[in-house]
Backbone bond lengths (Angstrom), bond angles and torsions (degrees), N, CA, C in turn:
res aa  C-N    CA-C-N  psi(-1)  N-CA   C-N-CA  omega(-1)  CA-C   N-CA-C  phi
1 X - - - 1.438 - - 1.516 107.26 -
2 X 1.318 116.54 136.66 1.459 121.79 176.56 1.516 109.82 -96.23
3 X 1.307 115.32 140.02 1.456 122.42 173.71 1.513 107.42 -121.73
4 X 1.301 118.12 151.82 1.454 120.01 177.36 1.509 109.76 -145.98
5 X 1.314 114.94 129.07 1.451 121.14 175.24 1.515 107.38 -157.50
6 X 1.292 116.42 87.64 1.461 121.67 -176.79 1.520 111.89 -68.39
7 X 1.330 118.79 -11.85 1.453 121.22 -178.89 1.523 112.32 -73.66
8 X 1.318 117.80 -18.12 1.459 121.24 -179.64 1.520 107.71 -85.06
9 X 1.316 116.81 117.42 1.457 122.25 -176.37 1.521 111.00 -100.41
10 X 1.314 116.73 73.07 1.456 122.12 177.73 1.516 108.43 -152.69
11 X 1.314 116.59 146.70 1.461 119.62 178.80 1.524 111.53 -70.27
12 X 1.323 117.90 -14.77 1.457 120.96 -179.46 1.517 113.52 -95.40
13 X 1.305 117.33 12.89 1.468 120.69 172.79 1.523 107.78 -62.62
14 X 1.317 116.77 130.61 1.461 121.19 -179.72 1.523 108.51 -83.68
15 X 1.338 115.77 125.02 1.461 120.53 -179.49 1.523 112.40 -108.24
16 X 1.342 116.61 -9.99 1.453 120.22 178.17 1.520 110.46 -174.12
17 X 1.313 116.29 165.02 1.464 119.75 -178.55 1.522 110.59 -159.36
18 X 1.310 114.51 159.82 1.460 122.73 169.35 1.527 105.67 -149.63
19 X 1.319 117.77 -175.87 1.462 120.06 178.04 1.522 112.06 -73.86
20 X 1.326 118.01 -6.08 1.466 121.54 -178.04 1.514 113.90 -113.94
21 X 1.342 117.99 -9.56 1.458 119.43 -175.67 1.517 111.46 -162.81
22 X 1.327 113.45 160.70 1.461 122.25 170.56 1.520 105.54 -120.85
23 X 1.324 117.23 125.23 1.462 121.02 178.91 1.521 108.78 -98.54
24 X 1.327 114.83 120.62 1.459 121.98 179.19 1.518 109.16 -99.18
25 X 1.319 116.52 174.26 1.459 121.14 -179.29 1.529 111.66 -59.00
26 X 1.355 117.41 -32.57 1.462 118.82 -176.20 1.530 114.56 -129.22
27 X 1.316 118.80 11.20 1.465 121.25 -178.65 1.522 109.62 -164.50
28 X 1.315 115.37 166.87 1.463 121.69 173.98 1.525 107.77 -121.77
29 X 1.322 116.10 131.80 1.460 122.70 -178.28 1.526 108.30 -102.31
30 X 1.361 115.90 122.72 1.462 121.57 -178.72 1.522 112.73 -114.57
31 X 1.326 117.42 -2.43 1.464 121.16 -176.71 1.528 109.29 -125.66
32 X 1.307 115.60 162.75 1.468 120.05 177.49 1.525 108.85 -53.23
33 X 1.330 115.97 132.57 1.460 120.28 -173.47 1.516 111.89 -150.20
34 X 1.329 113.38 162.03 1.458 122.34 172.55 1.516 106.91 -121.08
35 X 1.325 116.30 123.21 1.461 122.01 -179.40 1.518 110.24 -114.41
36 X 1.319 116.07 143.12 1.457 122.57 167.41 1.516 106.25 -127.30
37 X 1.326 117.10 -171.71 1.458 118.74 -178.43 1.524 111.85 -61.95
38 X 1.337 118.45 -28.09 1.464 119.24 -175.55 1.520 114.75 -136.08
39 X 1.331 118.42 7.13 1.458 119.76 179.12 1.519 111.28 -132.05
40 X 1.333 114.99 154.90 1.452 123.87 175.24 1.516 107.43 -133.06
41 X 1.304 117.15 126.18 1.461 121.95 179.62 1.518 108.85 -125.26
42 X 1.330 116.31 121.89 1.463 119.89 173.62 1.522 108.02 -71.32
43 X 1.303 116.57 139.88 1.471 122.45 179.64 1.515 109.35 -115.96
44 X 1.321 116.31 144.42 1.468 120.60 177.69 1.529 111.26 -86.93
45 X 1.302 117.44 10.09 1.467 122.41 -179.07 1.524 110.43 -75.64
46 X 1.320 116.62 133.40 1.461 121.11 176.37 1.518 112.10 -118.39
47 X 1.329 115.60 -18.75 1.461 119.32 -179.28 1.521 108.88 -145.95
48 X 1.307 115.69 165.61 1.461 120.28 179.67 1.532 110.36 -65.14
49 X 1.315 117.70 -26.92 1.464 120.85 177.56 1.527 111.45 -64.44
50 X 1.334 117.70 -28.26 1.468 121.43 178.34 1.523 112.46 -64.44
51 X 1.328 117.59 -19.35 1.471 120.53 178.85 1.523 111.72 -64.20
52 X 1.337 116.81 -24.08 1.464 120.25 179.03 1.523 111.49 -61.89
53 X 1.329 116.75 -30.55 1.460 121.80 -178.07 1.525 112.95 -98.06
54 X 1.317 117.85 -9.96 1.467 122.34 -175.58 1.519 109.72 -82.58
55 X 1.314 117.22 137.55 1.461 122.26 -177.76 1.534 110.08 -87.35
56 X 1.306 116.72 100.85 1.469 122.07 -178.12 1.523 111.97 -62.84
57 X 1.329 117.40 -19.65 1.468 119.79 178.76 1.526 112.15 -63.49
58 X 1.332 117.18 -16.16 1.466 120.05 177.50 1.524 111.59 -66.96
59 X 1.332 116.99 -13.03 1.467 120.74 177.26 1.530 112.51 -78.64
60 X 1.320 117.77 -23.63 1.466 121.46 -173.71 1.529 112.54 -56.27
61 X 1.344 120.37 -47.55 1.469 119.31 -179.62 1.532 114.30 -63.68
62 X 1.329 117.00 -16.91 1.463 120.59 -179.43 1.526 112.43 -79.45
63 X 1.316 116.57 -11.20 1.475 122.35 177.43 1.520 113.07 54.68
64 X 1.330 116.30 45.26 1.467 119.13 175.99 1.520 108.71 -99.34
65 X 1.326 115.96 150.24 1.466 119.58 177.79 1.524 111.81 -109.46
66 X 1.336 116.21 -12.11 1.460 119.87 177.55 1.523 108.80 -142.24
67 X 1.325 115.64 137.61 1.455 122.06 176.66 1.518 107.98 -115.68
68 X 1.319 115.94 121.25 1.456 121.86 173.89 1.523 106.23 -91.49
69 X 1.314 117.34 128.06 1.459 122.41 -176.88 1.516 108.40 -116.74
70 X 1.335 117.15 132.82 1.452 119.98 179.76 1.517 110.92 -147.92
71 X 1.315 114.36 160.84 1.455 123.12 175.46 1.520 107.13 -152.91
72 X 1.332 117.12 159.44 1.463 118.24 174.87 1.526 110.66 -61.11
73 X 1.307 115.96 162.52 1.465 120.96 178.30 1.518 110.71 -62.83
74 X 1.302 120.92 140.60 1.456 125.37 -3.16 1.528 110.34 -74.62
75 X 1.305 115.31 140.97 1.458 121.92 -178.25 1.521 110.61 -59.78
76 X 1.321 115.00 130.30 1.462 120.92 -179.44 1.519 109.70 -96.71
77 X 1.316 117.18 140.48 1.461 121.93 -178.32 1.524 109.93 -112.48
78 X 1.334 117.78 126.00 1.469 120.26 175.06 1.533 110.19 -64.73
79 X 1.332 115.23 155.87 1.462 120.35 176.96 1.530 109.79 -65.19
80 X 1.328 117.52 152.81 1.470 120.34 178.85 1.529 113.25 -55.73
81 X 1.330 118.06 -29.17 1.467 120.61 179.27 1.528 111.24 -63.15
82 X 1.337 117.50 -33.76 1.464 120.82 178.94 1.523 109.69 -64.95
83 X 1.328 116.28 -45.14 1.461 120.25 177.87 1.527 110.33 -62.37
84 X 1.324 117.44 -40.71 1.462 121.39 179.55 1.538 110.92 -64.89
85 X 1.332 116.56 -39.98 1.470 120.12 177.51 1.523 110.54 -61.57
86 X 1.332 116.25 -45.51 1.465 120.28 178.90 1.526 110.57 -62.79
87 X 1.316 117.28 -42.79 1.464 121.01 179.29 1.526 110.30 -59.27
88 X 1.328 116.79 -39.58 1.454 120.80 177.59 1.519 112.88 -63.83
89 X 1.346 116.09 -22.93 1.463 121.53 177.08 1.530 111.95 -93.09
90 X 1.335 116.18 1.08 1.466 120.01 -179.03 1.518 113.44 80.44
91 X 1.336 117.06 24.09 1.464 122.40 -177.78 1.523 108.73 -118.06
92 X 1.316 116.84 125.48 1.455 121.36 175.83 1.514 110.85 -83.12
93 X 1.311 118.04 154.79 1.460 123.38 -179.24 1.517 109.52 -123.77
94 X 1.321 115.76 131.23 1.462 122.19 173.31 1.516 107.58 -126.62
95 X 1.322 117.23 126.28 1.460 122.73 177.70 1.523 107.14 -100.89
96 X 1.331 115.53 121.31 1.462 121.59 -174.43 1.521 110.61 -136.47
97 X 1.330 116.68 159.32 1.458 120.34 171.21 1.527 108.23 -64.59
98 X 1.323 116.72 164.66 1.464 120.62 -178.16 1.530 110.62 -57.32
99 X 1.307 117.56 -47.29 1.459 120.57 -179.03 1.513 113.12 -62.89
100 X 1.328 116.30 -46.52 1.464 120.19 179.46 1.529 110.52 -64.09
101 X 1.338 117.18 -39.02 1.469 120.42 178.84 1.527 110.93 -64.83
102 X 1.320 117.18 -41.71 1.474 120.75 179.16 1.525 111.07 -62.65
103 X 1.313 116.68 -46.58 1.472 120.11 -179.38 1.526 111.13 -66.39
104 X 1.328 117.19 -41.87 1.467 120.97 -179.83 1.522 110.71 -66.53
105 X 1.323 117.27 -41.09 1.464 121.73 177.21 1.528 110.28 -57.36
106 X 1.330 116.74 -49.31 1.470 120.01 179.44 1.528 111.67 -62.23
107 X 1.315 116.63 -41.38 1.462 120.60 -179.98 1.527 110.47 -62.04
108 X 1.332 116.95 -47.43 1.459 119.89 -179.55 1.529 111.69 -67.55
109 X 1.338 117.24 -34.63 1.465 119.75 174.39 1.526 111.14 -62.33
110 X 1.321 116.56 -41.40 1.470 119.80 -178.98 1.523 111.86 -66.20
111 X 1.326 116.31 -22.66 1.471 121.81 176.16 1.524 111.91 -92.35
112 X 1.340 116.31 6.17 1.475 122.55 -177.87 1.523 112.47 57.97
113 X 1.329 116.20 34.70 1.468 121.16 178.38 1.526 109.42 -85.11
114 X 1.321 118.23 145.85 1.469 122.26 -179.94 1.538 111.05 -79.20
115 X 1.314 115.64 88.26 1.458 122.13 -172.65 1.528 110.52 -119.05
116 X 1.326 114.92 148.78 1.443 121.95 172.26 1.521 109.44 -125.79
117 X 1.322 115.97 150.74 1.459 121.32 177.49 1.524 107.75 -124.77
118 X 1.328 115.92 119.52 1.463 121.20 175.28 1.517 107.74 -107.76
119 X 1.329 115.02 121.26 1.468 119.23 178.65 1.522 108.68 -121.34
120 X 1.319 115.20 129.91 1.457 121.31 175.16 1.516 107.58 -96.46
121 X 1.323 116.16 119.89 1.456 121.35 177.58 1.527 108.94 -121.61
122 X 1.316 117.27 145.36 1.483 120.01 -178.03 1.522 112.01 -65.57
């Protein structure tokens, strides 16, 4: 699916997506990643179970207030403890399909909101 929003002035604006990739304004992401308005971090996560070992405190320096979480179909849901950990850090969690996460990410970026997008890709 193609998305277009030229009003968003960031290299991490999502311009398209599929279950295998996220297409950004200047790159294509094929691996599990964490995106913010100006950063891209490759993640070694392959499944939602890997979140149990991942240190959510690494999100704090990114100054995000909401994390959009997505995976290809079927949508994977993090354990409630992950959401509780994020809440303790002052970060909200929304689990969305890839398409909904891409559109929401762009919308929040256009509003200059401190948002992160975590996508798990095989």
